N, C-alpha and C positions, 0 to 999 in steps of 0.2 A: 504494500500500500504506500502511496506517495501523494503528497500535496503539491499541486502545480498551479502557477498563476495562469489566468486566462484573460483575454481581452477580445472584444469584438464589437461589431457595429452592423446595423442593417437599416435599409430604407424601404418604405412602402410606395406603391404606385400613387398614393394620395399625398405624397410629400412628407409623411411622417418619418422620423429618424430616431434611432436609439443607439447609444454607444455605452459600453460597460467595461468594468474591470472587476475581477474577482478571483475565485480559486476553484479548482477541481480537486477531488480526492479519489485517486485510483484505488479500487478494491479488486484485488486479483481473485477471480473465481476459478480459473484454470490457468496455471502459469504459462506465460508466453502465448496465450491464446484468447482468453475471455476475461473481460473487465467490466465491472459495474462502476459508474462514475457519477456520484452525486456532485452538485456544484451550486455555488451561490455567488452573486455579483451585485454590484450597485452601479447605476448608470443614470444618464441624462436622457430625457425624452422630449422631443418636439413633435407635436401632433400633426402639423401641416393641416390639411383639410380632412383628415381621417379621424380615426377613433380617439376620443378624449379619454385618457387614462387618469385624469385627476390633477396632475401636476408634473413638473419637470424632473423630480427625483423619483425614480422607480427602481424596484428590486427585482432581480431575476433569480429564480431557483429552479433546479431541474434534476433529472436523472438520465443517464445515458448507458446503453449497453453496447460495448465495442468488441469486435472480433479482430484479432491480430492476424494479418496475412503473413505468408512466409517471408516477404520482403520487408517486414516490420511496419508497413502501412496498416491503418486501421479502417474498418468499415463498421458503421454502427447506426443505431436509431436513438434519438433523443426526444424527450418531452420536457418542455420548459413552461414556466408560469411567470408572467411579469405583472407586478402590481405595486401600489405605493404603500402597502401594509397598513392602510387606514390612516396615514398621516395627513391626508387631504379628505375633504368631505365626500368627494366622488371617487370611488375605487372599484371600477368594473373588472379590472384584470384582463389579461389576454394570454391565451395558450398557443404554443407552437409544437408541431410534431415534425421532426427533421430526420432525414437520412444523411449521414455524414461520411465523408472519406477524408482521412487525416494522413498527412505525410510528416514524419518526425523532422523537426528543424535540423537535427544533426545530419540528415540525408541531403538537405539543401545547402547548409552552410559548413558542413564538415564536422568532425568530432570535436 
């Protein structure tokens, strides 16, 4: 098991944007093969003309299941929830379901 930093951002077709920083915690289910990855992050949200999430400070929590390929890349599925945790009056939340393909940075930038 290992704690790793994460950072990300996305935009919607309605001009909404969210950028975040946080951490993943890798839980090894099958060594060098299968991992469960809970995560938490804090970020800034701009709604554009899309969904109103209540305010600019939003939290993202989720869970991911990853399978490690022989080349060390990962393929997985992730479920995430974004909300403001009730710090604003309006807190509808938003969920995402993603299919991921990850390449270790060591393969891009070297060891």
